[in-house]
C-alpha positions as CSV (number, residue, x, y, z in Angstrom):
1,M,-25.1,-36.6,15.8
2,T,-23.1,-33.7,14.3
3,Q,-22.5,-32.2,17.8
4,L,-21.2,-35.5,19.0
5,Q,-18.8,-35.8,16.0
6,L,-17.5,-32.3,16.8
7,I,-16.8,-33.3,20.4
8,L,-15.2,-36.6,19.5
9,N,-12.9,-35.2,16.9
10,F,-12.1,-31.9,18.6
11,D,-8.3,-32.7,18.7
12,S,-8.0,-33.5,15.0
13,K,-7.9,-30.5,12.7
14,D,-8.2,-32.7,9.5
15,K,-11.3,-34.5,10.8
16,M,-12.9,-31.2,12.0
17,E,-12.3,-29.7,8.5
18,E,-14.0,-32.8,7.0
19,I,-17.0,-32.4,9.3
20,F,-17.4,-28.7,8.5
21,Q,-17.2,-29.5,4.8
22,R,-19.8,-32.2,5.3
23,I,-22.1,-29.8,7.3
24,Q,-22.0,-27.3,4.4
25,K,-22.9,-30.0,1.9
26,V,-25.9,-31.1,4.0
27,C,-27.0,-27.5,4.3
28,Q,-26.8,-27.0,0.6
29,Q,-28.8,-30.2,0.0
30,G,-31.5,-29.1,2.5
31,E,-31.6,-25.5,1.3
32,Y,-35.0,-25.7,-0.2
33,L,-36.6,-28.3,2.1
34,I,-39.6,-27.2,4.1
35,G,-38.9,-27.4,7.8
36,F,-35.1,-27.7,7.4
37,S,-33.6,-26.5,10.8
38,F,-31.3,-23.8,9.2
39,E,-31.5,-21.3,12.1
40,N,-30.6,-24.0,14.6
41,I,-27.5,-25.0,12.6
42,Y,-26.5,-21.3,12.1
43,G,-26.9,-20.5,15.7
44,Y,-24.9,-23.6,16.8
45,I,-22.1,-23.0,14.3
46,D,-21.8,-19.3,15.2
47,Q,-21.2,-20.3,18.8
48,L,-18.1,-22.2,17.7
49,D,-16.4,-19.1,16.2
50,D,-14.0,-18.5,19.1
51,I,-12.6,-22.0,18.8
52,F,-12.6,-22.7,15.0
53,H,-12.3,-19.3,13.4
54,T,-8.8,-20.2,11.9
55,Y,-10.1,-23.3,10.1
56,P,-10.7,-22.5,6.4
57,N,-13.6,-24.9,6.0
58,Y,-15.2,-23.4,9.1
59,Q,-14.9,-19.9,7.6
60,A,-16.3,-21.2,4.3
61,L,-19.3,-22.7,6.2
62,Q,-19.9,-19.5,8.1
63,D,-19.8,-17.4,4.9
64,Y,-22.3,-19.8,3.3
65,L,-24.6,-19.7,6.3
66,T,-24.4,-15.9,6.3
67,E,-25.4,-15.6,2.7
68,Q,-28.3,-18.0,3.2
69,S,-29.4,-15.9,6.2
70,I,-29.5,-12.8,4.0
71,K,-31.9,-14.7,1.7
72,R,-34.1,-15.9,4.6
73,N,-34.0,-12.9,7.0
74,G,-33.1,-9.9,4.9
75,D,-29.9,-7.8,4.7
76,L,-30.3,-5.9,8.0
77,K,-30.4,-8.8,10.5
78,T,-27.7,-10.7,8.8
79,S,-25.5,-7.6,8.3
80,K,-25.6,-7.0,12.1
81,I,-24.5,-10.6,12.6
82,A,-21.7,-10.2,10.1
83,L,-20.6,-7.0,11.8
84,E,-20.3,-8.8,15.1
85,R,-18.2,-11.5,13.4
86,G,-16.0,-8.9,11.8
87,I,-15.4,-7.2,15.2
88,K,-14.4,-10.5,16.7
89,Q,-11.9,-11.1,13.9
90,A,-10.4,-7.7,14.4
91,E,-10.0,-8.4,18.2
92,R,-8.1,-11.6,17.3
93,G,-5.8,-9.6,15.0
94,N,-7.3,-11.0,11.8
95,Y,-7.6,-7.5,10.3
96,Y,-8.0,-8.5,6.6
97,R,-10.7,-11.1,7.4
98,A,-12.4,-8.4,9.5
99,I,-12.4,-5.9,6.6
100,Q,-14.0,-8.6,4.4
101,L,-16.8,-9.2,6.8
102,I,-17.5,-5.6,7.9
103,G,-17.1,-4.2,4.4
104,K,-19.9,-6.4,3.0
105,T,-22.2,-5.2,5.8
106,L,-22.2,-1.6,4.4
107,V,-24.9,-2.6,1.9
108,G,-27.3,-4.1,4.3
109,L,-26.8,-1.5,7.0
110,N,-27.4,1.4,4.7
111,K,-30.8,2.1,6.1
112,E,-32.2,4.9,8.3
113,E,-33.2,2.5,11.1
114,A,-29.6,1.1,11.2
115,L,-27.8,4.5,11.7
116,E,-26.0,3.4,14.8
117,E,-24.8,0.1,13.3
118,M,-23.8,1.7,10.0
119,T,-21.8,4.4,11.9
120,Y,-20.2,1.7,14.1
121,A,-19.3,-0.4,11.1
122,N,-17.6,2.6,9.4
123,M,-15.7,3.6,12.5
124,A,-14.6,0.0,13.2
125,L,-13.4,-0.3,9.6
126,S,-11.4,2.9,10.0
127,D,-9.6,1.6,13.0
128,I,-8.9,-1.7,11.2
129,Y,-7.6,0.1,8.1
130,S,-5.2,2.1,10.4
131,Q,-3.9,-1.1,11.9
132,V,-2.7,-2.2,8.4
133,D,-1.3,1.2,7.4
134,L,-4.1,2.2,5.1
135,H,-4.8,5.7,6.5
136,W,-6.5,7.2,3.4
137,A,-9.0,4.3,3.6
138,A,-9.4,5.0,7.3
139,R,-10.2,8.6,6.5
140,G,-12.8,7.7,3.9
141,T,-14.8,5.5,6.3
142,L,-14.6,8.1,9.1
143,L,-15.9,10.7,6.7
144,N,-18.8,8.4,5.8
145,A,-19.6,8.0,9.5
146,A,-19.3,11.7,10.2
147,S,-21.5,12.6,7.3
148,L,-24.2,10.2,8.4
149,L,-24.2,11.7,11.9
150,T,-24.1,15.3,10.5
151,N,-27.2,14.4,8.4
152,Y,-28.9,13.3,11.6
153,F,-28.1,16.7,13.1
154,H,-29.5,18.6,10.0
155,K,-32.7,16.5,10.2
156,N,-33.3,16.4,14.0
157,K,-31.2,19.4,15.3
158,V,-29.5,17.0,17.7
159,I,-25.7,16.4,17.9
160,L,-25.1,12.8,18.8
161,P,-22.1,12.0,21.1
162,L,-20.9,9.5,18.4
163,A,-20.5,12.5,16.0
164,I,-17.9,14.0,18.4
165,E,-16.0,10.8,18.4
166,A,-16.0,10.7,14.6
167,Y,-14.7,14.3,14.4
168,F,-12.0,13.7,16.9
169,S,-11.0,10.5,15.1
170,L,-10.7,12.5,11.9
171,A,-8.4,14.9,13.7
172,W,-6.2,12.0,14.6
173,N,-6.4,10.5,11.1
174,E,-5.3,13.8,9.5
175,L,-2.5,14.1,11.9
176,T,-1.4,10.6,10.9
177,L,-1.5,11.6,7.3
178,G,0.7,14.7,8.1
179,R,-2.0,17.3,7.3
180,I,-1.8,19.6,10.3
181,A,-4.2,22.3,9.2
182,Q,-6.9,19.8,8.3
183,S,-6.3,18.0,11.6
184,L,-6.9,21.3,13.6
185,T,-10.1,21.9,11.6
186,W,-11.6,18.5,12.7
187,L,-10.4,19.0,16.3
188,K,-12.1,22.4,16.4
189,T,-15.3,20.9,15.0
190,G,-15.2,18.2,17.7
191,L,-14.5,20.6,20.5
192,W,-17.3,23.0,19.4
193,S,-19.8,20.1,19.1
194,S,-18.8,18.7,22.6
195,Q,-19.3,22.2,24.2
196,V,-22.8,22.4,22.6
197,I,-24.1,19.2,24.2
198,N,-21.7,19.3,27.2
199,D,-20.1,16.0,26.2
200,R,-16.8,15.0,27.8
201,F,-15.6,12.5,25.2
202,I,-12.6,14.8,24.3
203,D,-11.2,15.0,27.9
204,E,-8.0,16.6,29.1
205,D,-6.0,13.4,28.7
206,K,-7.0,13.1,25.1
207,I,-6.0,16.7,24.3
208,I,-2.6,16.2,26.1
209,N,-1.9,13.0,24.1
210,F,-3.0,14.7,20.8
211,D,-0.9,17.8,21.7
212,G,2.2,15.7,22.3
213,C,2.0,13.9,19.0
214,M,1.4,17.1,17.0
215,A,4.4,18.8,18.8
216,N,6.5,15.7,17.9
217,L,5.6,16.1,14.3
218,I,6.2,19.9,14.2
219,L,9.7,19.4,15.7
220,S,10.6,17.0,12.8
221,C,9.8,19.5,10.1
222,N,12.4,21.2,8.0
223,L,12.5,24.9,7.3
224,K,10.4,24.8,4.2
225,E,7.7,22.7,5.9
226,I,7.6,24.8,9.0
227,Q,7.3,28.0,7.0
228,E,3.8,27.0,6.0
229,F,2.6,27.3,9.6
230,E,3.6,30.9,10.3
231,Y,0.0,31.8,10.9
232,L,-1.0,28.8,13.1
233,V,0.3,29.9,16.5
234,D,-2.9,31.5,17.6
235,N,-5.0,28.6,16.4
236,L,-2.9,26.2,18.5
237,E,-3.4,28.5,21.6
238,E,-7.1,28.7,21.0
239,L,-7.4,24.9,20.9
240,G,-5.4,24.5,24.1
241,L,-2.4,22.8,22.4
242,F,0.3,24.3,24.5
243,Y,3.2,22.1,23.5
244,S,2.4,22.4,19.8
245,Q,2.3,26.1,20.3
246,I,5.7,26.4,21.9
247,T,7.3,23.9,19.6
248,L,6.0,25.8,16.6
249,L,7.3,29.1,18.0
250,Y,10.7,27.5,18.8
251,T,11.1,26.0,15.3
252,L,10.2,29.3,13.7
253,G,12.9,31.0,15.9
254,Y,11.0,32.8,18.6
255,K,13.1,31.5,21.5
256,D,12.3,34.5,23.8
257,K,8.6,34.0,23.4
258,V,9.0,30.3,24.3
259,R,11.0,31.1,27.4
260,E,8.3,33.5,28.4
261,L,5.6,30.9,28.0
262,L,7.6,28.3,29.8
263,E,8.6,30.8,32.5
264,S,12.2,29.8,32.0
265,S,15.4,31.7,31.4
266,N,17.5,28.6,30.7
267,D,18.2,28.1,27.0
268,E,19.8,24.7,27.6
269,G,16.7,23.5,29.5
270,V,14.4,24.7,26.7
271,L,16.6,22.9,24.1
272,K,16.6,19.7,26.1
273,L,12.8,19.9,26.3
274,M,12.5,20.2,22.6
275,L,14.9,17.3,22.0
276,D,13.0,15.2,24.5
277,L,9.7,16.0,22.7
278,R,11.2,15.2,19.3
279,N,12.8,12.0,20.3
280,Y,9.9,10.6,22.4
281,D,8.3,7.6,21.0
282,T,4.6,8.6,20.8
283,E,3.6,5.2,19.5
284,H,1.5,7.1,16.9
285,P,2.2,6.4,13.2
286,T,2.5,10.1,12.4
287,S,4.0,10.5,8.9
288,K,6.0,13.3,7.3
289,V,4.1,16.6,7.0
290,L,2.1,17.1,3.8
291,P,2.1,20.7,2.4
292,S,-1.2,22.5,1.8
293,L,-0.2,25.7,0.1
294,P,1.8,24.9,-3.2
295,Q,0.0,25.5,-6.5
296,Y,0.6,21.9,-7.4
297,N,0.8,19.2,-4.8
298,T,1.6,15.5,-4.4
299,Y,0.1,12.9,-2.1
300,S,1.1,9.3,-1.9
301,T,0.4,5.9,-0.4
302,K,1.9,2.5,-0.4
303,I,-0.2,-0.6,-1.2
304,L,1.4,-4.1,-1.3
305,G,4.8,-2.3,-1.4
306,C,3.8,-0.3,-4.5
307,E,4.3,3.5,-4.0
308,I,1.5,5.4,-5.7
309,K,2.1,9.1,-6.2
310,L,-0.7,11.5,-7.2
311,S,0.1,15.0,-8.5
312,F,-2.7,17.5,-8.8
313,P,-3.6,21.2,-9.0
314,N,-4.0,22.3,-5.3
315,K,-7.7,23.4,-5.5
316,T,-11.2,22.0,-5.6
317,P,-12.3,19.6,-7.0
318,F,-8.8,18.1,-7.7
319,I,-7.9,17.9,-4.0
320,E,-11.0,15.9,-3.3
321,L,-10.6,13.7,-6.4
322,T,-7.0,12.9,-5.2
323,E,-8.3,12.0,-1.8
324,A,-11.0,9.8,-3.3
325,I,-8.6,8.0,-5.6
326,L,-6.2,7.2,-2.7
327,T,-9.1,6.2,-0.5
328,S,-10.7,3.9,-3.1
329,L,-7.4,2.2,-4.1
330,E,-6.5,1.5,-0.5
331,S,-10.0,0.2,0.2
332,F,-10.2,-1.9,-3.0
333,L,-6.8,-3.6,-2.4
334,A,-7.1,-3.6,1.4
335,T,-7.3,-7.4,1.7
336,A,-5.0,-8.2,-1.2
337,L,-2.4,-9.8,1.1
338,I,-4.8,-12.7,1.7
339,D,-6.4,-12.6,-1.8
340,N,-3.3,-13.7,-3.7
341,I,-2.7,-10.3,-5.3
342,I,0.9,-8.9,-5.6
343,A,2.3,-5.6,-6.9
344,K,4.4,-5.9,-10.1
345,I,5.5,-2.3,-10.2
346,P,7.4,-0.5,-7.4
347,I,6.2,3.1,-8.3
348,V,3.2,4.4,-10.2
349,N,2.6,8.1,-11.0
350,I,-0.9,9.5,-11.4
351,D,-1.1,13.0,-12.8
352,I,-4.4,14.9,-12.5
353,V,-4.7,17.7,-15.1
354,S,-7.3,20.4,-15.2
355,F,-9.1,20.2,-18.6
356,E,-11.7,22.7,-19.7
357,D,-14.2,20.4,-21.4
358,S,-17.7,20.4,-19.8
359,E,-18.9,17.7,-22.3
360,N,-16.3,15.3,-21.0
361,L,-16.1,15.6,-17.2
362,I,-13.3,13.1,-16.6
363,S,-11.2,10.6,-18.5
364,H,-7.8,8.9,-18.2
365,E,-4.9,7.5,-20.2
366,Y,-2.3,4.8,-19.4
367,I,1.2,5.7,-20.4
368,V,4.7,4.1,-20.0
369,N,7.5,6.7,-20.5
370,D,10.8,7.6,-18.9
371,R,9.1,7.9,-15.5
372,G,7.7,4.4,-15.8
373,T,4.0,3.8,-15.4
374,V,1.9,7.0,-15.6
375,F,-1.9,7.4,-15.5
376,E,-2.9,10.8,-16.8
377,I,-6.4,12.0,-15.6
378,L,-8.0,14.8,-17.4
379,C,-10.7,16.4,-15.2
380,H,-13.1,19.3,-15.8
381,P,-13.0,21.8,-12.8
382,F,-16.6,21.1,-11.8
383,L,-18.3,22.3,-8.7
384,W,-20.1,19.8,-6.4
385,E,-23.3,21.7,-6.6
386,D,-23.2,21.5,-10.4
387,L,-23.3,17.7,-10.3
388,N,-26.7,16.1,-10.7
389,Q,-28.4,12.8,-11.4
390,N,-27.3,12.9,-15.0
391,N,-23.5,13.6,-14.6
392,K,-22.9,11.9,-11.2
393,P,-23.3,8.4,-12.7
394,I,-20.7,9.4,-15.4
395,I,-18.1,10.1,-12.8
396,G,-19.1,7.0,-10.8
397,E,-18.8,4.8,-13.9
398,W,-15.4,6.3,-14.8
399,F,-14.3,5.7,-11.2
400,M,-15.0,2.0,-11.4
401,F,-13.3,1.7,-14.8
402,F,-10.2,3.6,-13.6
403,I,-9.9,1.4,-10.5
404,A,-10.2,-1.8,-12.7
405,D,-7.7,-0.4,-15.2
406,F,-5.2,0.6,-12.5
407,V,-5.4,-2.8,-10.7
408,D,-5.0,-4.7,-14.0
409,S,-2.0,-2.7,-15.1
410,C,-0.1,-2.6,-11.8
411,F,-0.9,-5.8,-9.9
412,L,-0.9,-9.6,-10.6
413,I,-3.9,-11.6,-9.5
414,K,-3.6,-15.3,-9.1
415,D,-6.7,-17.1,-10.5
416,S,-7.9,-13.6,-11.5
417,K,-11.4,-14.6,-12.7
418,M,-12.2,-16.5,-9.6
419,T,-10.6,-14.0,-7.3
420,L,-12.3,-11.0,-8.8
421,E,-15.7,-12.8,-8.8
422,K,-15.2,-13.5,-5.1
423,L,-14.2,-9.9,-4.3
424,I,-17.2,-8.4,-6.2
425,T,-20.0,-10.8,-5.4
426,E,-19.1,-12.2,-2.0
427,D,-17.0,-9.5,-0.4
428,K,-19.0,-6.7,-2.1
429,I,-15.8,-4.8,-2.6
430,F,-17.3,-1.8,-4.4
431,A,-19.5,-1.1,-1.3
432,R,-16.4,-0.2,0.7
433,S,-14.2,1.2,-2.0
434,M,-16.2,3.6,-4.3
435,M,-15.4,6.8,-2.3
436,F,-15.8,9.7,-4.7
437,E,-19.1,11.0,-3.4
438,T,-18.0,10.4,0.2
439,C,-14.7,12.3,-0.2
440,L,-16.3,15.2,-2.0
441,G,-19.8,15.4,-0.7
442,A,-19.1,14.5,2.9
443,I,-16.6,17.4,3.3
444,Y,-19.1,19.9,2.0
445,N,-21.9,18.3,4.1
446,I,-19.9,18.8,7.3
447,L,-17.6,21.7,6.8
448,G,-19.4,23.6,4.0
449,K,-18.6,24.2,0.3
450,N,-15.9,26.7,1.2
451,S,-13.9,24.3,3.3
452,H,-10.8,24.6,1.2
453,N,-10.9,28.4,1.3
454,D,-11.4,28.3,5.0
455,L,-8.3,26.1,5.3
456,L,-6.3,28.5,3.3
457,K,-7.4,31.4,5.6
458,K,-6.1,29.4,8.5
459,L,-2.7,29.1,6.9
460,T,-2.5,32.7,5.5
461,Q,-4.4,35.0,7.8
462,G,-4.2,36.1,11.4
463,T,-1.2,36.9,13.6
464,H,1.9,36.3,11.6
465,F,5.1,34.8,13.0
466,P,7.5,34.9,10.0
467,L,10.3,32.3,10.0
468,L,13.4,33.8,11.6
469,R,15.8,30.8,11.3
470,N,18.2,30.3,8.5
471,I,19.1,26.8,9.6
472,S,17.0,24.1,11.4
473,W,16.8,24.3,15.1
474,D,18.3,20.8,15.6
475,V,21.1,21.1,13.0
476,D,23.7,20.4,15.8
477,A,21.7,17.5,17.2
478,P,19.9,15.8,14.2
479,K,17.6,12.9,14.9
480,Q,19.4,9.6,14.5
481,D,17.7,6.8,12.5
482,S,20.2,4.1,12.5
483,I,19.4,1.2,10.1
484,D,22.2,-1.2,9.2
485,I,22.4,-2.0,5.5
486,E,23.4,-5.6,5.0
487,P,22.6,-8.2,2.3
488,I,19.6,-10.4,3.0
489,E,20.0,-14.1,2.5
490,L,17.1,-16.3,1.6
491,G,15.8,-18.3,4.6
492,D,15.2,-22.0,4.9
493,H,12.4,-22.5,2.4
494,E,12.5,-26.3,2.9
495,N,11.3,-26.0,6.5
496,I,9.4,-22.7,6.2
497,P,6.7,-22.3,8.9
498,V,3.1,-21.6,8.1
499,F,3.1,-18.0,6.9
500,D,0.3,-15.8,8.3
501,M,-0.3,-12.8,6.1
502,E,-2.8,-11.5,8.7
503,K,0.2,-10.5,10.8
504,H,1.6,-8.1,8.1
505,T,0.7,-4.6,6.9
506,H,1.0,-3.1,3.5
507,K,4.1,-1.1,4.6
508,D,5.8,-4.3,5.6
509,I,6.2,-5.1,1.9
510,V,8.9,-3.8,-0.5
511,V,8.9,-4.3,-4.3
512,T,12.4,-4.4,-5.7
513,K,13.1,-1.4,-8.0
514,L,16.0,-2.3,-10.3
515,I,14.0,-4.4,-12.7
516,R,11.0,-2.2,-13.7
517,S,8.5,-4.6,-15.2
518,D,6.5,-1.7,-16.8
519,L,9.7,-0.6,-18.7
520,W,10.7,-4.2,-19.6
521,D,7.2,-5.1,-20.8
522,S,7.2,-2.2,-23.2
523,T,9.7,-3.9,-25.4
524,R,11.2,-7.4,-25.9
525,W,14.5,-8.6,-24.6
526,E,15.6,-10.8,-27.4
527,G,19.0,-12.2,-26.3
528,V,22.5,-11.9,-24.8
529,G,25.8,-11.3,-26.6
530,Y,29.4,-10.8,-25.7
531,M,32.3,-8.7,-26.7
532,G,35.9,-8.4,-25.4
533,S,39.5,-7.6,-25.8
534,P,42.7,-8.7,-24.0
535,D,43.2,-5.4,-22.3
536,E,39.9,-4.6,-20.6
537,P,36.9,-6.3,-18.9
538,P,34.5,-7.9,-21.3
539,Y,31.0,-6.7,-22.3
540,M,27.8,-8.6,-21.9
541,F,25.1,-6.9,-23.9
542,L,21.4,-7.3,-23.7
543,L,19.7,-7.2,-27.1
544,F,16.4,-5.3,-27.2
545,K,13.9,-5.2,-30.1
546,D,13.2,-1.4,-29.6
547,K,16.2,0.9,-29.3
548,K,14.5,3.7,-27.5
549,K,12.8,1.6,-24.9
550,G,15.9,-0.5,-24.4
551,L,17.8,2.7,-23.7
552,S,15.1,3.8,-21.3
553,I,15.6,0.6,-19.3
554,F,19.3,1.4,-19.0
555,E,18.6,5.0,-18.1
556,H,16.6,3.8,-15.2
557,L,19.4,1.4,-14.2
558,L,22.0,4.1,-14.4
559,K,19.9,6.4,-12.2
560,Q,19.9,3.6,-9.6
561,L,23.4,2.3,-9.9
562,T,25.5,4.9,-11.9
563,H,28.1,3.5,-14.3
564,V,29.7,1.3,-11.5
565,D,27.6,-0.9,-9.4
566,I,29.7,-0.4,-6.2
567,G,27.0,-1.7,-3.9
568,K,26.5,-4.9,-5.9
569,R,22.8,-4.4,-6.1
570,F,22.4,-5.8,-9.6
571,R,22.4,-9.6,-9.7
572,V,23.3,-11.4,-12.9
573,S,23.1,-15.1,-12.9
574,V,24.0,-17.7,-15.6
575,I,22.5,-21.2,-15.3
576,R,24.3,-23.8,-17.2
577,G,23.3,-27.4,-17.9
578,I,19.6,-26.8,-18.4
579,D,19.3,-29.2,-21.3
580,R,21.0,-32.6,-21.3
581,E,20.7,-32.9,-25.1
582,N,22.1,-29.4,-25.7
583,P,24.9,-28.7,-23.2
584,A,25.6,-25.3,-24.6
585,H,22.1,-24.0,-23.8
586,Y,21.9,-21.8,-20.7
587,R,19.7,-19.3,-19.0
588,V,20.4,-15.7,-17.8
589,V,18.6,-14.3,-14.8
590,L,18.6,-10.6,-14.0
591,S,17.4,-9.7,-10.5
592,E,18.5,-7.7,-7.4
593,N,20.5,-8.5,-4.3
594,I,18.1,-7.5,-1.6
595,K,19.5,-5.5,1.3
596,T,18.2,-4.2,4.6
597,G,17.8,-0.5,5.1
598,S,14.1,-0.2,5.8
599,N,11.5,-1.7,8.1
600,A,10.4,-4.1,5.4
601,K,9.6,-7.7,6.3
602,L,8.4,-9.0,3.0
603,F,9.9,-8.5,-0.5
604,T,8.4,-8.9,-3.9
605,M,11.3,-9.8,-6.2
606,I,11.0,-8.6,-9.8
607,A,13.3,-10.5,-12.2
608,R,13.8,-11.2,-15.9
609,I,14.8,-14.5,-17.5
610,Q,16.2,-15.2,-20.9
611,T,17.0,-18.7,-22.4
612,M,19.9,-18.8,-24.8
613,E,20.3,-21.7,-27.3
614,P,23.6,-21.4,-29.0
615,N,25.1,-24.3,-31.1
616,N,28.3,-24.2,-29.0
617,D,29.6,-22.4,-25.9
618,S,32.7,-20.8,-27.4
619,S,31.3,-17.2,-26.9
620,W,30.4,-17.9,-23.3
621,M,33.7,-19.6,-22.5
622,Q,35.6,-16.6,-23.9
623,F,33.5,-14.2,-21.8
624,E,33.9,-16.3,-18.7
625,E,37.7,-16.5,-19.1
626,S,37.9,-12.7,-19.5
627,Y,35.6,-12.1,-16.5
628,N,37.8,-14.4,-14.3
629,K,40.8,-12.4,-15.4
630,F,39.5,-8.9,-14.6
631,K,37.0,-9.9,-11.9
632,S,34.4,-7.7,-13.5
633,F,32.4,-7.2,-16.7
634,R,30.3,-4.4,-18.3
635,L,26.6,-4.7,-19.0
636,A,25.3,-2.6,-22.0
637,P,22.1,-2.3,-24.1
638,A,22.2,-3.3,-27.8
639,Y,19.8,-3.4,-30.7
640,M,19.7,-4.4,-34.4
641,I,19.8,-2.0,-37.3
642,K,18.1,-3.2,-40.4
643,G,20.7,-4.4,-42.9
644,N,23.4,-4.9,-40.3
645,Q,24.7,-8.4,-39.5
646,Y,25.8,-7.5,-36.0
647,P,24.0,-5.6,-33.2
648,E,24.8,-2.0,-32.3
649,V,26.0,-1.7,-28.7
650,E,25.5,1.5,-26.7
651,F,28.8,1.5,-24.8
652,D,28.1,4.9,-23.2
653,S,25.3,3.3,-21.3
654,A,27.4,0.4,-19.9
655,I,27.4,-0.4,-16.2
656,S,30.5,-2.1,-14.6
657,I,29.5,-5.1,-12.5
658,K,31.9,-6.8,-10.1
659,E,30.2,-10.2,-9.7
660,I,28.4,-12.8,-11.9
661,H,26.8,-15.9,-10.4
662,V,27.5,-19.0,-12.6
663,K,25.7,-22.1,-11.5
664,Q,24.9,-25.6,-12.8
665,A,21.2,-26.1,-13.0
666,W,21.3,-29.4,-11.0
667,E,23.0,-27.5,-8.0
668,I,20.3,-25.0,-7.6
669,G,18.3,-25.6,-4.4
670,I,15.1,-24.3,-2.9
671,N,17.0,-21.5,-1.0
672,D,18.6,-20.1,-4.1
673,I,17.2,-17.0,-5.9
674,E,18.0,-18.7,-9.2
675,K,15.3,-21.3,-8.5
676,I,12.9,-19.1,-10.5
677,A,14.8,-20.2,-13.6
678,I,14.3,-23.9,-13.1
679,H,11.3,-25.1,-15.2
680,P,9.4,-28.4,-15.0
681,E,10.1,-29.1,-18.7
682,D,13.9,-28.7,-18.4
683,N,15.9,-31.8,-19.2
684,I,18.6,-30.9,-16.6
685,L,22.1,-32.4,-17.0
686,V,23.0,-34.2,-13.8
687,P,26.6,-35.6,-13.4
688,E,26.9,-39.3,-13.0
689,G,26.8,-40.5,-9.4
690,I,24.8,-37.6,-8.1
691,V,21.8,-38.8,-6.0
692,N,18.8,-36.6,-5.1
693,P,20.2,-33.4,-6.8
694,P,19.0,-30.1,-5.1
695,F,16.9,-29.0,-8.1
696,Q,14.4,-31.8,-7.6
697,K,13.1,-30.1,-4.4
698,V,12.7,-26.9,-6.4
699,L,10.4,-28.7,-8.9
700,E,8.5,-30.3,-6.0
701,S,7.8,-26.9,-4.6
702,K,6.2,-25.5,-7.8
């Protein structure tokens, strides 16, 4: 009967959704009945995946059936089924759904008899993470796969072909991250392994492709970056990376040596080759080169538009801790685009500090200061071999607590309790995101405990080709990245199409930077006031409860805008007529005029709203008259001093603003930024004769 209903209602999505919901209810009612044909239903529903995979109720039914299958058949069999489902979702471009499905299989597949499936799951996850610009997460799952395959070698003295694929994939991943020396280490490991078993996975075409992408990255380096590679020329030659070798020599200034290798005497021809290699679109997301030699280093990532910067002492175990944090954060928040999670802070700093305290291996503190949000991590400089069954759990527990604290402080989760419960219990998010042991232990397992020292040797020992150039090789022909900077208007939100977050990556998102919610949340914005004189533009001042923190907010604004907002980035809006009974009441909205200038496709707008309830509008009218006269006003911070009747205004921190947006509440429509200031409880003043005022559609959309 169910099959017949599915056929008869095939063309109606609503009816199909009802049927899937009804099937799930029937399955739940028959869950404990002896003889209930669960396997038949599961098999039949699974066959429909290619047709109905986009239907929410179908997905919910599939998830339910999968969980029931685990109870009936055990983790291993069901995990293999979920892995197949995840691969199918990835092939359709539903990468976040694929991460959810494959991520939860890592628990069930973590068995010796499922080595092949576990390895495949990790490598598939890595590829999917890369598709959504989460390259540290991709590295973590590749390390996990490579470590499992290396364990097999240690136990059976056999190198599996899949290990070579994992090592070579790690070489590509490190190149994507911009870590050239690390990339070469993995390439060498893969080539050596392939020679041992005479495997041809890394063929000539793969080497040529890899060589071209590395050459492209080298040619984009500045002098400081390229100086770190003065000892790498012989390594590149040894690995057969001809174009990387000649581009490195050329950027260092060894033009005669390059002509010799190219068997050319034509300087113009060599320069043209270098420009062609630099400008060629490799279609590989290679990033800016990351340094490996400074005493203190900084790595970063971008998740949901939030830039996360980690600073650390450039030595073990702090390097591996940094890698683990970046990997775990990316993995934990990988599916946030479809989990109703958004970033509320544009930049977060994480400072790792070496702290000699063997009794307290690791701890952290959350701080908001002039830099904004800062997490300071105090870490004892332990050695991996010193960790045991007593202290490993301490670090593991800290890691979970840190991830939870970080997410809570920097992100907003809609229906947080329900969402987190789903992530932890259904998606088994910790199985894919707790990467401390992987990032530290796997490196030692594969490359040895001296891997970092070996890396330093690669960059500091061997044949030396010191930098000869004083200026960059392409100073007369710089690479052109032309991006027009224009204001962005809000689109038609009334007829907005269905928005598919599966089609966007984390780097598609930008969080606006003018209003830093971490700084604003550290104090209270208590009101707005005005000052003026006949001979100069008026002042609008923002009254803060805490002087120091209010000044920090304006220090940040001044760094972004200077004392004159020439680019009109800061948007100040005043909404009148919000209360029919009190016509003088109004609302002030502080936000940002979004402009192009990046590859961003989605924007998270951070704004602040203040409702003012004066008895009359005389102060506002005087300000508005003066603003209309001078076509500008000045915005400044203010605070109250105990015992004073009037606020103290910091005129030295004032910012000149050329435009203020004054709107009547009833006029604000669904395509206006100011719609965020229209509240359901407002008793909006609507002029007589106005029918269907625009603000009504704003309320309907909330």
